[in-house]
N, C-alpha and C positions, 0 to 999 in steps of 0.2 A: 691240760691237752693243748690250749692254744699256744703256751710256750714252746711245747716241743715243736710243734708244727713250724712254727716261725724258725727256730733254732735248725730244723731240717731241710727248709727251704734255702735258709741262709748257706749251709752247706752244700746244698745241690748247687747253689750259684757259683761258689769259690773256682771250680776249674774252669767254668766259660770266662770268669771274669780273669783268670791269670792267664789265658789263652789269648784274650782281647789286648791285654796290656802289654803282652810280649810281641805284637804284631809289629813289623818292620815296614818301612817306606819301601815301594816298589822299585825304586833304583837301587836299595840294598839287596833285595831279593834278586833282582835280575844280574847284579853282579855276582852274588854268590853262585847263582845256577851256572853263569860262565863261568867262573872259579873253578867248578867241579870238573871241566875240560872234557871228559870222556866216561862214557857209561855204556850199559847193556839194554837193547831192547831185546824182548823175550816175547814174540809172536807164537803163542800156544793157547789153542782153544779148538772148538769143534773142527775147524778147517784143516787141524793136523792130521785127523782121520779121514781126509777125502782128499781126491787127487787135484783140488784147485782151491787157491786161496779164497775165492767167493764161494763158501759152501752152499749147499742146498739148504734154503731156509725152512724146509720140512724134515730135514734131517734128524733123525731119531737121538735121543739122548743116550740111547744105549749102546753107541759107537763111541763113546769117549769112554776109555777103560784103560787107562794106563795102569801097568803093572808093576812099574819101579820107578814112580814119579818122585824124584828127589831134588826139592828145590836147594837143599845145601849145596848140592853138585855144581848147580847154577853159580850161585853165590861165591863158592870158592873158584869158578872158573872166571867170574867176573874179576875177582880178587887178583888172579894170576895175571891177568892182563893190566892191572893199575887202574882199573874201572873205578869210579867213586858211587855208582849208584846204579839202580836197575828200573826197567818200566814193563809192567806186565799187562797183555791184552785182556783185560778183565771181560770185556765184551767187544767183539768183532762185530762186521758189517750184518751176519746172520742171525745175531741177536742172542747167543747162547752164553749164559753168564756162568762164570767159575767160581762165583762166592755163593754163599748161603744167604741168597736172596729172598726177601717176602713179597716181592713183586710179580713175580711168575714160575710157573712150575718148570719153564724151560731153562733148567739150571742143572749144575753138577750135582746136587744133592738129589736129584732125580735120574742120575745116571750110575751105572755099576759102581762108579768109584766113591761116591758119596761123601766127600771130604771137601772142604774148603780150600780151593787152590790158592786164591789171594792169601788168606790167612797163612799159609805154609810159606809162600814167596815172602812175604813181608817179614815174617819171624826170622827167615832163614837169611835175608840180605842185612838186617837189623844185627844180626848176631856176628856179621864179619863187618860189621862198622860202614856199611853201606847206604845211602840214602834210597829211600822208597819213593817212586813215580807209578801213576796207574795209567793206562790208555782206555779209553772208552768210545765207541762208537754212536754216533747220533742215529744214522742210518741203521735201521733194524729191520731187516726183511722178514724176518719170523713174525713178527709183532705188527707188521704191516705199516711200518712208520715209514712210510716212502713218499716220494714227492705227489701232491695232490689226492694225498689219503690220511693227511694228520688230523688228530681230533685232540681236544683237550684232555681226554685221558691218555694219550700218547705224552703230551707234556707232563703231566704228573707222573707217569710211571718214570721218565727220565729223571725228573727232581727226585723221587722217591729212591731211585737206583743210586744218584749220585749223594743222596743223604746217607745211604748204608756205608758206600765206599768210604766216605770223608769223616764217618762216625766211628765205625768199628773197627779200623785197622791203624791207628795210630796217626803220628804226622804223615802227612803227605807232600813231598816237597813240591811236586807239580802234577798237573793233571793235563796229558795229553789227549786232545779230542781229534775226531777224524769223521768223515762221510756227512761235514756238515757245510753248506754253502760253497761246495766244491763243483766245479763243471759236472762231473759226474754223477754226483748225488743229488743235485738239483733240490736240495733242502735248505732254503734260506734262513736268514737270521731273522726273519719275520714269522716264519711258518713255527719254528720254535725259537722263541724270543731269546737273543743272545744277552742281551742286558740283565734279564731276569735270572738267567743260569750263572752268569757271571756273578752277579750280586749273592746269589745263594752259597756258592762256592766260598766265598769271601766270608759270608756269615758264619759259615761252618769252621773254616781254617783259613783265617785272614793273611796267614803266610804261604798259603798254595797259590802257586803259578798256575795261570789257567792259558792253555796253548792250543791253539787250533791250527791243523794243518791245513793252511790255505793259500800258500804262496802260488799254487797254480793259477789263482784269479788275482790276488791283490799287489801291487806292487811294491818294491823293495824299500821304499824311501821313508815309511810309515809303518806303524803298528796298527793294521786293522783288524781287530777283533780277535786279539791275542796280546800276551803280555811278554812272549818272545817269537820272533821271527822264525818261521821254522820251514824247513825246506826239505824236499824227499827226492833224493839225487836219481834214483832209479826211473823217477816219473819227469826228470829233465829239468829239476828246479835246483838251480847252482849258484850257490851263495859267491859273491865277488871277492876273491880273494886280495882285492887290491883297494875296493872304496867302501865296504861295508861298515857302516857306523852304529848300527843297531844290536842289541843282544840277541843270538840267534843259536838256532839248532839245525844241524845237518844230519838226516839219518840216511842210513844205508844198510842192507843186509850182507853178511860175511859169505852167505850161501847165494844160489841163484834166484831163490824167491824168498817171501817172508815166513810163509808156514813150512814146516818139514815136507819132503818128498822122498820116495821110496830111492830115489838116486842119489840123494846126499850122502851116504856114508861113502860111496865110491867117486863122487863127483869133485873137479877140482873146486876150490873155494878161493876167496881173494886173499892175494899175497899180503901177509903182513907187512912186509916192508913199505907196500905201496900205499896199504891203510895208515901206516905212520906217516910216511913223506909226504903224501898228496891230500891227506886227511886231517889227521890229528893236529898236526904240528902248524900249518896253515892257517887253518880254521881257528885255532886257538889264538893266533897272531891278530885275527880280525873278529875279536869278541864272539866267536861262534864255539859252542860246546858240540862235540860228535858223539851220538849214539849209534851203536854198531848191533844190529840185529842179529840174534843167534837163536835157530828153533830148535827146541827140544824134538825128540822124535816120539812116536808113538807109545814108547814104552814111559816115556817123561824124562827123557836123560838126554844130553848133549851128546852127539856122535864124537867119536875119536879124533877125527879130522879136526873138528871145530876145536876141541879141546887144546890139542897141539898148537893150532893157529894163535889162540889166545895165549897160550904161555910165551910163544915166541913175540908177540906183541909186547908182553912185559917185560921181555928181554932187550928189546930195541927202544922201549919208551919207558920215562919215569913220570909220573904227575908231581910237577913241582909246584902245584897249589895256585895261589891267585895269579891271573892273567892281567893285562894292563887295564886301567881305570876305564870304563866304558863312557863314551862322550854323553853328554847330556841330551836328551830328547823329550819330544813329546809324549805326554802319557797316550795309553792307546785309545782308540776310537772303539767305543763299545756300543752304542747306541744306534736305532734304526734312523735310516736315511729317509726323511719325510719328501725329499724332492724327488726320489725314486719314481720314474716312469710317469711324473706329472708334467703337463702340458707346458712348452718351453716355446720362447720366440729369440730372435736374434738381428742383430744389423744383418747385413750382406755377408753370405757365407758361400762356401764351395757347395755346388749343388750335391756332390757326392759323399759329403760331410756335413750333413745339415744338423739344426739346432739340438734334435733328439738324441744325438749321439752322445751329447755331454751328460745325459742323466738316465743311460739305460743300462748302468751296473756293467757295462763292458769297458775295462780299461784298455782293451785293444783297438777302440777306435776312437774317433774324436770328432768335435765340432771344430772346423776350420774356418776363420775369419777370411773374406777377400782381402787380398792385399792392398786395394784402392781405399778402403775403410780406414781413416785416420786415427778415431776413437772408436772402437768395435765394443759393442756390448752383447751381453747374453743374460737373459731372464728366464724365471720359471716361476709358474703360479702353484704354491704348494697347496692352496683352499681357497674356496670361494670366500670363506670366513678366515679372520685371521687366527694364526696359530702361533703359539710359543717357540723359542728357539733360541739356542745360545753357542752354536758352533756351526762355523762353515769351513768345509775342506774344498780345496779346488787341487785337483791333479791335472799338471799341463800334459797334453798330446805332443807327441814328436819326440825325438831324441834328445834336444837340445832345449834349453830354457829361453825363451823369447820375452815373457811378460816380466816387465821391469817395474811398474807402477799402475796400480787399480784402485777403483773405489768399489766398496760392497755398500749395498743398500737395501733397505726394507721398506715396502708400501705398507705404511701405517695411516690410518684415518684419512685416507684416500691422498697421502703425500709419501714422496720419497723420504726417507730418513737415511743419513749416512751412518754407517755402523762403523766403517774402516775407510782410510784415506791415506795411500802410501805405498811401501814396498815390504816384500818379505821374501828371502832367499829360498831355494828349493823348488823341485819340481812338484813338491807336495806341499802347500801352504795351508797350515792348519790355523783357523781363528777362533779363541774362545772369548765370550765376553759375557757381560750381564745380559739376562735374558729380555729378549725385546719379542713383540708381538707384530706379525705382518702377514699378508695374504700372498704376497709375491717378495722375491729376492732377486736383486741384479746386480750384474758386475760389470763394470765400464773399465775398459783397458785403456789408460791414459798415456802408456808409453811402452814399446815394444820393439825388439831388434828386429823383428821381421813379422809376418802375418801371424798372429798368434793361434793356439790351438787348445781346447780343453778337452780331454779324455773323459773326466767325470766332475761333477760339481754336486757336492753333497751338503744336505743342510739335516742338523740334529738337535734334537732337545735334550741334552744330558741331564742325567739326575744329579743334583747336587749334593 
């Protein structure tokens, strides 16, 4: 009996060992993602059956009742446009799950349809040789996962749902997350800890990219809480077609809204030629993958006008594979900022832009030094007791880069210890170093072209 158990356990471990052995570096995965060039977003969920993209959180599952749902039609339509992948809204902001989840009764199996939509989607897209990605909302209004109401049970539900999605549906190329640390959702990366979720995803599928749609808040020069810089065009988040240097994604709906509306079959949709010439082609030149949303109707099918537009895109544009090599960049910032909202001090500054503007988690304002100060400084007390940290990120304020040389120090055992002394290019300066302990952190600016400004100063204790 003992011998049989050992053999069985070894057999069970083989698939996991094989998966881990096949894991790639983040830079390889980012390049492969950008090389995909063009894909299909599919917003299909309970808002499809309501007049608003933000569905009633108490809407009955009984309204989710497609009569002709055909994921093969979606996949063939994507193929006709020379797309290389799809991404389906497994759960949107109102919390309805369109897979066979064990975490809640608010799901498709308790609707009249009673079939796993995620399963059908994944099978259909793979049958056409297309990659499979999934969208998942952290904000969940049905389950009251809202600002100031989050419980440990909510976090466990999120983890359990992600385990199901990443375990039961084969290889997932990327997970696109929404409703998290956005100005409108107000659920922070501390309320639902980003680092925990990030490592959970990577532990199940090491090659799955984690993307958070957070460009409304975080600046373009670094990967804050995402493997891929993600832009929502309809919300005014526009990637630079001249200067972008990071692996990126830009999303846009072909129709007027993300989810289907009754007017869609007879309303104008975006011009295929414009989508090709103003989106796919220029974005691909700056390391950006373009994802075009097509909304299925209440029967579960794409409308004729959308199908025709996708075919026209396929005539106008061919997917030629790999794009230029992405420039080397710092790995993503995924840890909590332990300096956020902590007491800060500074040398003489502008009274309208005082020291606490540099750690208020708002990149739109800044601490500004008074121009009379020759060596301005800014410091933050992260705790009364010394705390461990191994990364500091400084985001300069203003439009230009003014800070040329500076010194970073930690207050340890009653003394200031130098961590860094020199210069670093870019508006966002990321410093990773061996872990140190300190109660305060200080930046002394020793050379600047003009009165310096700091938009945000972050201190982090990354997991090794």
